[in-house]
mmCIF file as Biopython writes it, N, C-alpha, C and O atoms, coordinates in Angstrom:
data_model
#
loop_
_atom_site.group_PDB
_atom_site.id
_atom_site.type_symbol
_atom_site.label_atom_id
_atom_site.label_alt_id
_atom_site.label_comp_id
_atom_site.label_asym_id
_atom_site.label_entity_id
_atom_site.label_seq_id
_atom_site.pdbx_PDB_ins_code
_atom_site.Cartn_x
_atom_site.Cartn_y
_atom_site.Cartn_z
_atom_site.occupancy
_atom_site.B_iso_or_equiv
_atom_site.auth_seq_id
_atom_site.auth_asym_id
_atom_site.pdbx_PDB_model_num
ATOM 1   N N  . MET A ? 1  ? -7.261 10.367  1.222   1.0 0.0 1  A 1 
ATOM 2   C CA . MET A ? 1  ? -6.555 9.274   0.737   1.0 0.0 1  A 1 
ATOM 3   C C  . MET A ? 1  ? -7.411 8.095   0.798   1.0 0.0 1  A 1 
ATOM 4   O O  . MET A ? 1  ? -7.873 7.754   1.887   1.0 0.0 1  A 1 
ATOM 5   N N  . ALA A ? 2  ? -7.708 7.333   -0.433  1.0 0.0 2  A 1 
ATOM 6   C CA . ALA A ? 2  ? -8.409 6.000   -0.244  1.0 0.0 2  A 1 
ATOM 7   C C  . ALA A ? 2  ? -7.568 4.736   0.229   1.0 0.0 2  A 1 
ATOM 8   O O  . ALA A ? 2  ? -6.362 4.586   0.032   1.0 0.0 2  A 1 
ATOM 9   N N  . GLN A ? 3  ? -8.229 4.047   0.741   1.0 0.0 3  A 1 
ATOM 10  C CA . GLN A ? 3  ? -7.574 2.958   1.679   1.0 0.0 3  A 1 
ATOM 11  C C  . GLN A ? 3  ? -7.457 1.938   0.335   1.0 0.0 3  A 1 
ATOM 12  O O  . GLN A ? 3  ? -8.465 1.898   -0.371  1.0 0.0 3  A 1 
ATOM 13  N N  . LEU A ? 4  ? -6.403 1.182   -0.035  1.0 0.0 4  A 1 
ATOM 14  C CA . LEU A ? 4  ? -5.971 0.384   -1.121  1.0 0.0 4  A 1 
ATOM 15  C C  . LEU A ? 4  ? -6.142 -1.097  -0.476  1.0 0.0 4  A 1 
ATOM 16  O O  . LEU A ? 4  ? -5.532 -1.402  0.549   1.0 0.0 4  A 1 
ATOM 17  N N  . LYS A ? 5  ? -6.873 -1.852  -1.039  1.0 0.0 5  A 1 
ATOM 18  C CA . LYS A ? 5  ? -7.017 -3.419  -0.886  1.0 0.0 5  A 1 
ATOM 19  C C  . LYS A ? 5  ? -6.017 -4.160  -1.496  1.0 0.0 5  A 1 
ATOM 20  O O  . LYS A ? 5  ? -5.299 -3.718  -2.393  1.0 0.0 5  A 1 
ATOM 21  N N  . SER A ? 6  ? -5.950 -5.328  -1.010  1.0 0.0 6  A 1 
ATOM 22  C CA . SER A ? 6  ? -4.927 -6.168  -1.595  1.0 0.0 6  A 1 
ATOM 23  C C  . SER A ? 6  ? -5.118 -6.587  -2.707  1.0 0.0 6  A 1 
ATOM 24  O O  . SER A ? 6  ? -4.155 -7.095  -3.280  1.0 0.0 6  A 1 
ATOM 25  N N  . GLU A ? 7  ? -6.256 -6.530  -3.308  1.0 0.0 7  A 1 
ATOM 26  C CA . GLU A ? 7  ? -6.544 -7.093  -4.556  1.0 0.0 7  A 1 
ATOM 27  C C  . GLU A ? 7  ? -6.214 -5.801  -5.602  1.0 0.0 7  A 1 
ATOM 28  O O  . GLU A ? 7  ? -5.755 -5.983  -6.729  1.0 0.0 7  A 1 
ATOM 29  N N  . GLN A ? 8  ? -6.435 -4.847  -5.201  1.0 0.0 8  A 1 
ATOM 30  C CA . GLN A ? 8  ? -5.883 -3.577  -6.137  1.0 0.0 8  A 1 
ATOM 31  C C  . GLN A ? 8  ? -4.560 -3.538  -6.160  1.0 0.0 8  A 1 
ATOM 32  O O  . GLN A ? 8  ? -4.040 -3.468  -7.273  1.0 0.0 8  A 1 
ATOM 33  N N  . ILE A ? 9  ? -3.792 -3.568  -5.107  1.0 0.0 9  A 1 
ATOM 34  C CA . ILE A ? 9  ? -2.175 -3.609  -5.219  1.0 0.0 9  A 1 
ATOM 35  C C  . ILE A ? 9  ? -1.961 -4.707  -5.902  1.0 0.0 9  A 1 
ATOM 36  O O  . ILE A ? 9  ? -1.064 -4.486  -6.715  1.0 0.0 9  A 1 
ATOM 37  N N  . ARG A ? 10 ? -2.482 -6.152  -5.992  1.0 0.0 10 A 1 
ATOM 38  C CA . ARG A ? 10 ? -1.892 -7.075  -6.751  1.0 0.0 10 A 1 
ATOM 39  C C  . ARG A ? 10 ? -2.024 -6.676  -8.279  1.0 0.0 10 A 1 
ATOM 40  O O  . ARG A ? 10 ? -1.153 -6.967  -9.099  1.0 0.0 10 A 1 
ATOM 41  N N  . LYS A ? 11 ? -3.113 -6.027  -8.577  1.0 0.0 11 A 1 
ATOM 42  C CA . LYS A ? 11 ? -3.512 -5.653  -9.947  1.0 0.0 11 A 1 
ATOM 43  C C  . LYS A ? 11 ? -2.372 -4.624  -10.573 1.0 0.0 11 A 1 
ATOM 44  O O  . LYS A ? 11 ? -2.093 -4.535  -11.769 1.0 0.0 11 A 1 
ATOM 45  N N  . MET A ? 12 ? -1.836 -3.941  -9.596  1.0 0.0 12 A 1 
ATOM 46  C CA . MET A ? 12 ? -0.744 -3.003  -10.233 1.0 0.0 12 A 1 
ATOM 47  C C  . MET A ? 12 ? 0.265  -3.441  -10.720 1.0 0.0 12 A 1 
ATOM 48  O O  . MET A ? 12 ? 0.620  -4.542  -10.299 1.0 0.0 12 A 1 
ATOM 49  N N  . SER A ? 13 ? 0.963  -2.890  -11.591 1.0 0.0 13 A 1 
ATOM 50  C CA . SER A ? 13 ? 2.556  -3.305  -12.089 1.0 0.0 13 A 1 
ATOM 51  C C  . SER A ? 13 ? 3.381  -3.025  -10.870 1.0 0.0 13 A 1 
ATOM 52  O O  . SER A ? 13 ? 2.948  -2.410  -9.896  1.0 0.0 13 A 1 
ATOM 53  N N  . LYS A ? 14 ? 4.574  -3.501  -10.976 1.0 0.0 14 A 1 
ATOM 54  C CA . LYS A ? 14 ? 5.795  -3.133  -10.023 1.0 0.0 14 A 1 
ATOM 55  C C  . LYS A ? 14 ? 5.940  -1.682  -9.863  1.0 0.0 14 A 1 
ATOM 56  O O  . LYS A ? 14 ? 6.011  -1.048  -8.810  1.0 0.0 14 A 1 
ATOM 57  N N  . GLU A ? 15 ? 5.975  -1.241  -11.108 1.0 0.0 15 A 1 
ATOM 58  C CA . GLU A ? 15 ? 6.299  0.386   -11.326 1.0 0.0 15 A 1 
ATOM 59  C C  . GLU A ? 15 ? 5.303  1.186   -10.319 1.0 0.0 15 A 1 
ATOM 60  O O  . GLU A ? 15 ? 5.641  1.955   -9.419  1.0 0.0 15 A 1 
ATOM 61  N N  . GLU A ? 16 ? 4.054  0.824   -10.683 1.0 0.0 16 A 1 
ATOM 62  C CA . GLU A ? 16 ? 2.870  1.460   -10.168 1.0 0.0 16 A 1 
ATOM 63  C C  . GLU A ? 16 ? 3.021  1.417   -8.450  1.0 0.0 16 A 1 
ATOM 64  O O  . GLU A ? 16 ? 3.001  2.404   -7.714  1.0 0.0 16 A 1 
ATOM 65  N N  . ARG A ? 17 ? 3.163  0.112   -8.071  1.0 0.0 17 A 1 
ATOM 66  C CA . ARG A ? 17 ? 3.502  0.041   -6.587  1.0 0.0 17 A 1 
ATOM 67  C C  . ARG A ? 17 ? 4.510  0.796   -6.079  1.0 0.0 17 A 1 
ATOM 68  O O  . ARG A ? 17 ? 4.259  1.528   -5.121  1.0 0.0 17 A 1 
ATOM 69  N N  . ASN A ? 18 ? 5.805  0.750   -6.623  1.0 0.0 18 A 1 
ATOM 70  C CA . ASN A ? 18 ? 6.810  1.664   -6.117  1.0 0.0 18 A 1 
ATOM 71  C C  . ASN A ? 18 ? 6.513  2.936   -6.228  1.0 0.0 18 A 1 
ATOM 72  O O  . ASN A ? 18 ? 7.055  3.690   -5.420  1.0 0.0 18 A 1 
ATOM 73  N N  . GLU A ? 19 ? 5.653  3.475   -7.169  1.0 0.0 19 A 1 
ATOM 74  C CA . GLU A ? 19 ? 5.251  4.931   -7.254  1.0 0.0 19 A 1 
ATOM 75  C C  . GLU A ? 19 ? 4.342  5.409   -6.100  1.0 0.0 19 A 1 
ATOM 76  O O  . GLU A ? 19 ? 4.351  6.497   -5.524  1.0 0.0 19 A 1 
ATOM 77  N N  . GLN A ? 20 ? 3.534  4.299   -5.899  1.0 0.0 20 A 1 
ATOM 78  C CA . GLN A ? 20 ? 2.697  4.532   -4.809  1.0 0.0 20 A 1 
ATOM 79  C C  . GLN A ? 20 ? 3.081  4.391   -3.331  1.0 0.0 20 A 1 
ATOM 80  O O  . GLN A ? 20 ? 2.529  4.954   -2.387  1.0 0.0 20 A 1 
ATOM 81  N N  . LEU A ? 21 ? 4.204  3.475   -3.285  1.0 0.0 21 A 1 
ATOM 82  C CA . LEU A ? 21 ? 5.029  3.377   -1.903  1.0 0.0 21 A 1 
ATOM 83  C C  . LEU A ? 21 ? 5.780  4.862   -1.914  1.0 0.0 21 A 1 
ATOM 84  O O  . LEU A ? 21 ? 5.880  5.416   -0.819  1.0 0.0 21 A 1 
ATOM 85  N N  . LYS A ? 22 ? 6.189  5.381   -2.812  1.0 0.0 22 A 1 
ATOM 86  C CA . LYS A ? 22 ? 6.870  6.804   -2.574  1.0 0.0 22 A 1 
ATOM 87  C C  . LYS A ? 22 ? 5.886  7.824   -2.266  1.0 0.0 22 A 1 
ATOM 88  O O  . LYS A ? 22 ? 6.315  8.759   -1.589  1.0 0.0 22 A 1 
ATOM 89  N N  . GLN A ? 23 ? 4.897  7.854   -2.541  1.0 0.0 23 A 1 
ATOM 90  C CA . GLN A ? 23 ? 3.756  8.792   -2.391  1.0 0.0 23 A 1 
ATOM 91  C C  . GLN A ? 23 ? 3.462  8.745   -0.915  1.0 0.0 23 A 1 
ATOM 92  O O  . GLN A ? 23 ? 3.560  9.695   -0.138  1.0 0.0 23 A 1 
ATOM 93  N N  . LEU A ? 24 ? 3.037  7.347   -0.590  1.0 0.0 24 A 1 
ATOM 94  C CA . LEU A ? 24 ? 2.756  7.112   0.734   1.0 0.0 24 A 1 
ATOM 95  C C  . LEU A ? 24 ? 3.754  7.420   2.019   1.0 0.0 24 A 1 
ATOM 96  O O  . LEU A ? 24 ? 3.414  7.881   3.108   1.0 0.0 24 A 1 
ATOM 97  N N  . HIS A ? 25 ? 5.178  7.008   1.554   1.0 0.0 25 A 1 
ATOM 98  C CA . HIS A ? 25 ? 6.082  7.674   2.404   1.0 0.0 25 A 1 
ATOM 99  C C  . HIS A ? 25 ? 6.290  9.177   2.537   1.0 0.0 25 A 1 
ATOM 100 O O  . HIS A ? 25 ? 6.755  9.700   3.550   1.0 0.0 25 A 1 
ATOM 101 N N  . GLU A ? 26 ? 5.925  9.808   1.481   1.0 0.0 26 A 1 
ATOM 102 C CA . GLU A ? 26 ? 5.847  11.189  1.686   1.0 0.0 26 A 1 
ATOM 103 C C  . GLU A ? 26 ? 4.948  11.634  2.518   1.0 0.0 26 A 1 
ATOM 104 O O  . GLU A ? 26 ? 5.200  12.522  3.333   1.0 0.0 26 A 1 
ATOM 105 N N  . THR A ? 27 ? 3.730  11.032  2.397   1.0 0.0 27 A 1 
ATOM 106 C CA . THR A ? 27 ? 2.495  11.462  2.957   1.0 0.0 27 A 1 
ATOM 107 C C  . THR A ? 27 ? 2.912  11.281  4.726   1.0 0.0 27 A 1 
ATOM 108 O O  . THR A ? 27 ? 2.793  12.108  5.630   1.0 0.0 27 A 1 
ATOM 109 N N  . LEU A ? 28 ? 3.369  10.033  4.757   1.0 0.0 28 A 1 
ATOM 110 C CA . LEU A ? 28 ? 3.691  9.672   6.353   1.0 0.0 28 A 1 
ATOM 111 C C  . LEU A ? 28 ? 4.662  10.885  6.784   1.0 0.0 28 A 1 
ATOM 112 O O  . LEU A ? 28 ? 4.448  11.631  7.740   1.0 0.0 28 A 1 
ATOM 113 N N  . LEU A ? 29 ? 5.638  10.944  6.015   1.0 0.0 29 A 1 
ATOM 114 C CA . LEU A ? 29 ? 6.738  11.883  6.623   1.0 0.0 29 A 1 
ATOM 115 C C  . LEU A ? 29 ? 6.031  13.357  6.876   1.0 0.0 29 A 1 
ATOM 116 O O  . LEU A ? 29 ? 6.232  13.908  7.958   1.0 0.0 29 A 1 
ATOM 117 N N  . ARG A ? 30 ? 5.245  13.964  5.925   1.0 0.0 30 A 1 
ATOM 118 C CA . ARG A ? 30 ? 4.319  15.074  6.320   1.0 0.0 30 A 1 
ATOM 119 C C  . ARG A ? 30 ? 3.674  15.215  7.640   1.0 0.0 30 A 1 
ATOM 120 O O  . ARG A ? 30 ? 3.752  16.112  8.479   1.0 0.0 30 A 1 
ATOM 121 N N  . GLN A ? 31 ? 2.863  13.845  7.606   1.0 0.0 31 A 1 
ATOM 122 C CA . GLN A ? 31 ? 2.051  13.721  8.917   1.0 0.0 31 A 1 
ATOM 123 C C  . GLN A ? 31 ? 2.830  13.805  10.152  1.0 0.0 31 A 1 
ATOM 124 O O  . GLN A ? 31 ? 2.464  14.434  11.145  1.0 0.0 31 A 1 
ATOM 125 N N  . ARG A ? 32 ? 3.953  13.125  10.048  1.0 0.0 32 A 1 
ATOM 126 C CA . ARG A ? 32 ? 4.764  12.788  11.361  1.0 0.0 32 A 1 
ATOM 127 C C  . ARG A ? 32 ? 5.512  14.231  11.729  1.0 0.0 32 A 1 
ATOM 128 O O  . ARG A ? 32 ? 5.776  14.608  12.871  1.0 0.0 32 A 1 
ATOM 129 N N  . ALA A ? 33 ? 5.795  14.959  10.476  1.0 0.0 33 A 1 
ATOM 130 C CA . ALA A ? 33 ? 6.405  16.371  10.782  1.0 0.0 33 A 1 
ATOM 131 C C  . ALA A ? 33 ? 5.478  17.255  11.505  1.0 0.0 33 A 1 
ATOM 132 O O  . ALA A ? 33 ? 5.891  17.932  12.447  1.0 0.0 33 A 1 
ATOM 133 N N  . SER A ? 34 ? 3.880  17.305  11.008  1.0 0.0 34 A 1 
ATOM 134 C CA . SER A ? 34 ? 3.316  18.236  11.571  1.0 0.0 34 A 1 
ATOM 135 C C  . SER A ? 34 ? 2.918  17.766  13.043  1.0 0.0 34 A 1 
ATOM 136 O O  . SER A ? 34 ? 2.613  18.574  13.920  1.0 0.0 34 A 1 
ATOM 137 N N  . VAL A ? 35 ? 2.947  16.465  13.223  1.0 0.0 35 A 1 
ATOM 138 C CA . VAL A ? 35 ? 2.737  16.233  14.874  1.0 0.0 35 A 1 
ATOM 139 C C  . VAL A ? 35 ? 4.010  16.625  15.587  1.0 0.0 35 A 1 
ATOM 140 O O  . VAL A ? 35 ? 3.924  17.244  16.647  1.0 0.0 35 A 1 
ATOM 141 N N  . ALA A ? 36 ? 5.160  16.313  15.088  1.0 0.0 36 A 1 
ATOM 142 C CA . ALA A ? 36 ? 6.598  16.801  16.136  1.0 0.0 36 A 1 
ATOM 143 C C  . ALA A ? 36 ? 6.393  18.201  16.163  1.0 0.0 36 A 1 
ATOM 144 O O  . ALA A ? 36 ? 6.686  18.711  17.244  1.0 0.0 36 A 1 
ATOM 145 N N  . MET A ? 37 ? 5.935  19.050  15.202  1.0 0.0 37 A 1 
ATOM 146 C CA . MET A ? 37 ? 6.049  20.332  15.497  1.0 0.0 37 A 1 
ATOM 147 C C  . MET A ? 37 ? 5.039  20.751  16.367  1.0 0.0 37 A 1 
ATOM 148 O O  . MET A ? 37 ? 5.017  21.976  16.487  1.0 0.0 37 A 1 
ATOM 149 N N  . GLY A ? 38 ? 4.095  20.080  17.092  1.0 0.0 38 A 1 
ATOM 150 C CA . GLY A ? 38 ? 3.335  20.182  18.012  1.0 0.0 38 A 1 
ATOM 151 C C  . GLY A ? 38 ? 1.695  20.658  17.349  1.0 0.0 38 A 1 
ATOM 152 O O  . GLY A ? 38 ? 0.813  21.162  18.044  1.0 0.0 38 A 1 
ATOM 153 N N  . GLY A ? 39 ? 1.590  20.398  16.077  1.0 0.0 39 A 1 
ATOM 154 C CA . GLY A ? 39 ? 0.302  20.681  15.669  1.0 0.0 39 A 1 
ATOM 155 C C  . GLY A ? 39 ? -0.538 19.253  15.902  1.0 0.0 39 A 1 
ATOM 156 O O  . GLY A ? 39 ? -0.119 18.108  16.071  1.0 0.0 39 A 1 
ATOM 157 N N  . ALA A ? 40 ? -1.792 19.749  15.847  1.0 0.0 40 A 1 
ATOM 158 C CA . ALA A ? 40 ? -2.953 18.630  16.088  1.0 0.0 40 A 1 
ATOM 159 C C  . ALA A ? 40 ? -3.116 18.017  14.469  1.0 0.0 40 A 1 
ATOM 160 O O  . ALA A ? 40 ? -3.353 18.813  13.560  1.0 0.0 40 A 1 
ATOM 161 N N  . PRO A ? 41 ? -2.982 16.672  14.216  1.0 0.0 41 A 1 
ATOM 162 C CA . PRO A ? 41 ? -2.980 16.099  12.935  1.0 0.0 41 A 1 
ATOM 163 C C  . PRO A ? 41 ? -4.694 16.414  12.437  1.0 0.0 41 A 1 
ATOM 164 O O  . PRO A ? 41 ? -5.629 16.422  13.238  1.0 0.0 41 A 1 
ATOM 165 N N  . SER A ? 42 ? -4.811 16.632  11.111  1.0 0.0 42 A 1 
ATOM 166 C CA . SER A ? 42 ? -6.165 17.048  10.697  1.0 0.0 42 A 1 
ATOM 167 C C  . SER A ? 42 ? -6.998 15.496  10.604  1.0 0.0 42 A 1 
ATOM 168 O O  . SER A ? 42 ? -8.210 15.284  10.644  1.0 0.0 42 A 1 
ATOM 169 N N  . ASN A ? 43 ? -6.010 14.657  10.485  1.0 0.0 43 A 1 
ATOM 170 C CA . ASN A ? 43 ? -7.006 13.110  10.682  1.0 0.0 43 A 1 
ATOM 171 C C  . ASN A ? 43 ? -6.103 12.013  11.311  1.0 0.0 43 A 1 
ATOM 172 O O  . ASN A ? 43 ? -5.303 11.298  10.709  1.0 0.0 43 A 1 
ATOM 173 N N  . PRO A ? 44 ? -6.383 12.019  12.623  1.0 0.0 44 A 1 
ATOM 174 C CA . PRO A ? 44 ? -5.813 11.315  13.434  1.0 0.0 44 A 1 
ATOM 175 C C  . PRO A ? 44 ? -5.411 9.754   12.925  1.0 0.0 44 A 1 
ATOM 176 O O  . PRO A ? 44 ? -4.318 9.205   13.065  1.0 0.0 44 A 1 
ATOM 177 N N  . GLY A ? 45 ? -6.399 9.310   12.411  1.0 0.0 45 A 1 
ATOM 178 C CA . GLY A ? 45 ? -6.069 7.841   12.045  1.0 0.0 45 A 1 
ATOM 179 C C  . GLY A ? 45 ? -5.274 7.665   10.693  1.0 0.0 45 A 1 
ATOM 180 O O  . GLY A ? 45 ? -5.104 6.569   10.158  1.0 0.0 45 A 1 
ATOM 181 N N  . LEU A ? 46 ? -4.847 8.756   10.244  1.0 0.0 46 A 1 
ATOM 182 C CA . LEU A ? 46 ? -4.239 8.742   8.701   1.0 0.0 46 A 1 
ATOM 183 C C  . LEU A ? 46 ? -2.571 8.302   8.993   1.0 0.0 46 A 1 
ATOM 184 O O  . LEU A ? 46 ? -1.896 7.899   8.046   1.0 0.0 46 A 1 
ATOM 185 N N  . ILE A ? 47 ? -2.139 8.385   10.002  1.0 0.0 47 A 1 
ATOM 186 C CA . ILE A ? 47 ? -0.756 7.783   10.078  1.0 0.0 47 A 1 
ATOM 187 C C  . ILE A ? 47 ? -0.918 6.309   10.155  1.0 0.0 47 A 1 
ATOM 188 O O  . ILE A ? 47 ? -0.247 5.595   9.409   1.0 0.0 47 A 1 
ATOM 189 N N  . LYS A ? 48 ? -1.807 5.773   11.051  1.0 0.0 48 A 1 
ATOM 190 C CA . LYS A ? 48 ? -1.928 4.369   11.084  1.0 0.0 48 A 1 
ATOM 191 C C  . LYS A ? 48 ? -2.330 3.567   9.655   1.0 0.0 48 A 1 
ATOM 192 O O  . LYS A ? 48 ? -1.860 2.486   9.301   1.0 0.0 48 A 1 
ATOM 193 N N  . SER A ? 49 ? -3.307 4.367   8.939   1.0 0.0 49 A 1 
ATOM 194 C CA . SER A ? 49 ? -3.587 3.912   7.881   1.0 0.0 49 A 1 
ATOM 195 C C  . SER A ? 49 ? -2.467 3.934   6.645   1.0 0.0 49 A 1 
ATOM 196 O O  . SER A ? 49 ? -2.402 2.997   5.849   1.0 0.0 49 A 1 
ATOM 197 N N  . VAL A ? 50 ? -1.791 4.833   6.583   1.0 0.0 50 A 1 
ATOM 198 C CA . VAL A ? 50 ? -0.722 5.149   5.638   1.0 0.0 50 A 1 
ATOM 199 C C  . VAL A ? 50 ? 0.409  3.921   6.039   1.0 0.0 50 A 1 
ATOM 200 O O  . VAL A ? 50 ? 0.943  3.302   5.119   1.0 0.0 50 A 1 
ATOM 201 N N  . ARG A ? 51 ? 0.706  3.639   7.317   1.0 0.0 51 A 1 
ATOM 202 C CA . ARG A ? 51 ? 1.518  2.631   7.716   1.0 0.0 51 A 1 
ATOM 203 C C  . ARG A ? 51 ? 0.930  1.270   7.259   1.0 0.0 51 A 1 
ATOM 204 O O  . ARG A ? 51 ? 1.749  0.388   7.002   1.0 0.0 51 A 1 
ATOM 205 N N  . GLN A ? 52 ? -0.098 1.056   7.156   1.0 0.0 52 A 1 
ATOM 206 C CA . GLN A ? 52 ? -0.954 -0.283  7.037   1.0 0.0 52 A 1 
ATOM 207 C C  . GLN A ? 52 ? -0.613 -0.448  5.570   1.0 0.0 52 A 1 
ATOM 208 O O  . GLN A ? 52 ? -0.058 -1.452  5.124   1.0 0.0 52 A 1 
ATOM 209 N N  . GLN A ? 53 ? -1.012 0.691   4.784   1.0 0.0 53 A 1 
ATOM 210 C CA . GLN A ? 53 ? -0.889 0.510   3.237   1.0 0.0 53 A 1 
ATOM 211 C C  . GLN A ? 53 ? 0.553  0.181   2.655   1.0 0.0 53 A 1 
ATOM 212 O O  . GLN A ? 53 ? 0.803  -0.578  1.719   1.0 0.0 53 A 1 
ATOM 213 N N  . ILE A ? 54 ? 1.444  0.921   3.416   1.0 0.0 54 A 1 
ATOM 214 C CA . ILE A ? 54 ? 2.963  0.707   3.163   1.0 0.0 54 A 1 
ATOM 215 C C  . ILE A ? 54 ? 3.373  -0.728  3.385   1.0 0.0 54 A 1 
ATOM 216 O O  . ILE A ? 54 ? 4.169  -1.233  2.594   1.0 0.0 54 A 1 
ATOM 217 N N  . ALA A ? 55 ? 2.823  -1.528  4.545   1.0 0.0 55 A 1 
ATOM 218 C CA . ALA A ? 55 ? 3.166  -2.736  4.776   1.0 0.0 55 A 1 
ATOM 219 C C  . ALA A ? 55 ? 2.435  -3.654  3.898   1.0 0.0 55 A 1 
ATOM 220 O O  . ALA A ? 55 ? 2.884  -4.791  3.756   1.0 0.0 55 A 1 
ATOM 221 N N  . ARG A ? 56 ? 1.352  -3.299  3.284   1.0 0.0 56 A 1 
ATOM 222 C CA . ARG A ? 56 ? 0.676  -4.153  2.513   1.0 0.0 56 A 1 
ATOM 223 C C  . ARG A ? 56 ? 1.395  -4.154  1.024   1.0 0.0 56 A 1 
ATOM 224 O O  . ARG A ? 56 ? 1.580  -5.220  0.436   1.0 0.0 56 A 1 
ATOM 225 N N  . ILE A ? 57 ? 1.743  -3.024  0.519   1.0 0.0 57 A 1 
ATOM 226 C CA . ILE A ? 57 ? 2.618  -2.955  -0.809  1.0 0.0 57 A 1 
ATOM 227 C C  . ILE A ? 57 ? 3.850  -3.644  -0.431  1.0 0.0 57 A 1 
ATOM 228 O O  . ILE A ? 57 ? 4.199  -4.448  -1.294  1.0 0.0 57 A 1 
ATOM 229 N N  . LEU A ? 58 ? 4.586  -3.584  0.544   1.0 0.0 58 A 1 
ATOM 230 C CA . LEU A ? 58 ? 5.815  -4.256  0.835   1.0 0.0 58 A 1 
ATOM 231 C C  . LEU A ? 58 ? 5.605  -5.664  0.866   1.0 0.0 58 A 1 
ATOM 232 O O  . LEU A ? 58 ? 6.321  -6.369  0.155   1.0 0.0 58 A 1 
ATOM 233 N N  . THR A ? 59 ? 4.563  -6.273  1.718   1.0 0.0 59 A 1 
ATOM 234 C CA . THR A ? 59 ? 4.497  -7.632  1.566   1.0 0.0 59 A 1 
ATOM 235 C C  . THR A ? 59 ? 3.944  -8.271  0.357   1.0 0.0 59 A 1 
ATOM 236 O O  . THR A ? 59 ? 4.278  -9.433  0.126   1.0 0.0 59 A 1 
ATOM 237 N N  . ILE A ? 60 ? 3.110  -7.638  -0.472  1.0 0.0 60 A 1 
ATOM 238 C CA . ILE A ? 60 ? 2.755  -8.186  -1.789  1.0 0.0 60 A 1 
ATOM 239 C C  . ILE A ? 60 ? 4.327  -8.011  -2.741  1.0 0.0 60 A 1 
ATOM 240 O O  . ILE A ? 60 ? 4.662  -8.982  -3.420  1.0 0.0 60 A 1 
ATOM 241 N N  . ASN A ? 61 ? 5.018  -7.046  -2.739  1.0 0.0 61 A 1 
ATOM 242 C CA . ASN A ? 61 ? 6.297  -6.901  -3.570  1.0 0.0 61 A 1 
ATOM 243 C C  . ASN A ? 61 ? 7.343  -8.270  -3.210  1.0 0.0 61 A 1 
ATOM 244 O O  . ASN A ? 61 ? 8.060  -8.903  -3.986  1.0 0.0 61 A 1 
ATOM 245 N N  . ARG A ? 62 ? 7.148  -8.431  -1.881  1.0 0.0 62 A 1 
ATOM 246 C CA . ARG A ? 62 ? 8.033  -9.673  -1.214  1.0 0.0 62 A 1 
ATOM 247 C C  . ARG A ? 62 ? 7.405  -10.976 -1.507  1.0 0.0 62 A 1 
ATOM 248 O O  . ARG A ? 62 ? 8.119  -11.969 -1.643  1.0 0.0 62 A 1 
ATOM 249 N N  . MET A ? 63 ? 6.228  -11.039 -1.605  1.0 0.0 63 A 1 
ATOM 250 C CA . MET A ? 63 ? 5.665  -12.475 -1.950  1.0 0.0 63 A 1 
ATOM 251 C C  . MET A ? 63 ? 5.703  -12.712 -3.526  1.0 0.0 63 A 1 
ATOM 252 O O  . MET A ? 63 ? 5.708  -13.861 -3.969  1.0 0.0 63 A 1 
ATOM 253 N N  . GLU A ? 64 ? 5.729  -11.593 -4.362  1.0 0.0 64 A 1 
ATOM 254 C CA . GLU A ? 64 ? 5.843  -11.830 -5.811  1.0 0.0 64 A 1 
ATOM 255 C C  . GLU A ? 64 ? 7.269  -12.076 -6.033  1.0 0.0 64 A 1 
ATOM 256 O O  . GLU A ? 64 ? 7.562  -12.863 -6.933  1.0 0.0 64 A 1 
ATOM 257 N N  . ASP A ? 65 ? 8.208  -11.520 -5.343  1.0 0.0 65 A 1 
ATOM 258 C CA . ASP A ? 65 ? 9.682  -11.639 -5.467  1.0 0.0 65 A 1 
ATOM 259 C C  . ASP A ? 65 ? 10.063 -13.099 -5.522  1.0 0.0 65 A 1 
ATOM 260 O O  . ASP A ? 65 ? 10.741 -13.664 -6.380  1.0 0.0 65 A 1 
ATOM 261 N N  . ILE A ? 66 ? 9.335  -13.743 -4.130  1.0 0.0 66 A 1 
ATOM 262 C CA . ILE A ? 66 ? 9.660  -15.109 -3.583  1.0 0.0 66 A 1 
ATOM 263 C C  . ILE A ? 66 ? 8.857  -15.986 -4.763  1.0 0.0 66 A 1 
ATOM 264 O O  . ILE A ? 66 ? 9.487  -16.886 -5.320  1.0 0.0 66 A 1 
ATOM 265 N N  . LYS A ? 67 ? 7.785  -15.785 -5.058  1.0 0.0 67 A 1 
ATOM 266 C CA . LYS A ? 67 ? 7.272  -16.692 -6.319  1.0 0.0 67 A 1 
ATOM 267 C C  . LYS A ? 67 ? 8.049  -16.831 -7.630  1.0 0.0 67 A 1 
ATOM 268 O O  . LYS A ? 67 ? 7.763  -17.798 -8.336  1.0 0.0 67 A 1 
ATOM 269 N N  . LYS A ? 68 ? 9.154  -15.840 -8.110  1.0 0.0 68 A 1 
ATOM 270 C CA . LYS A ? 68 ? 9.768  -15.745 -9.162  1.0 0.0 68 A 1 
ATOM 271 C C  . LYS A ? 68 ? 10.963 -16.884 -8.638  1.0 0.0 68 A 1 
ATOM 272 O O  . LYS A ? 68 ? 11.898 -17.183 -9.381  1.0 0.0 68 A 1 
#
């Protein structure tokens, strides 16, 4: 999964950001489930990366809502 930059997120439409957010939440859920079941994660840094991407999208959504 490629790391999303703030500039890339700002260029997306609101619908695209929401779709990306849904996909990231699903990825995070799968990764946390595999760790909870006792398995070793295939990419240990993925959970942190996904959480950061979710935070970026939510922050940009909030900033755009405030501007309006």
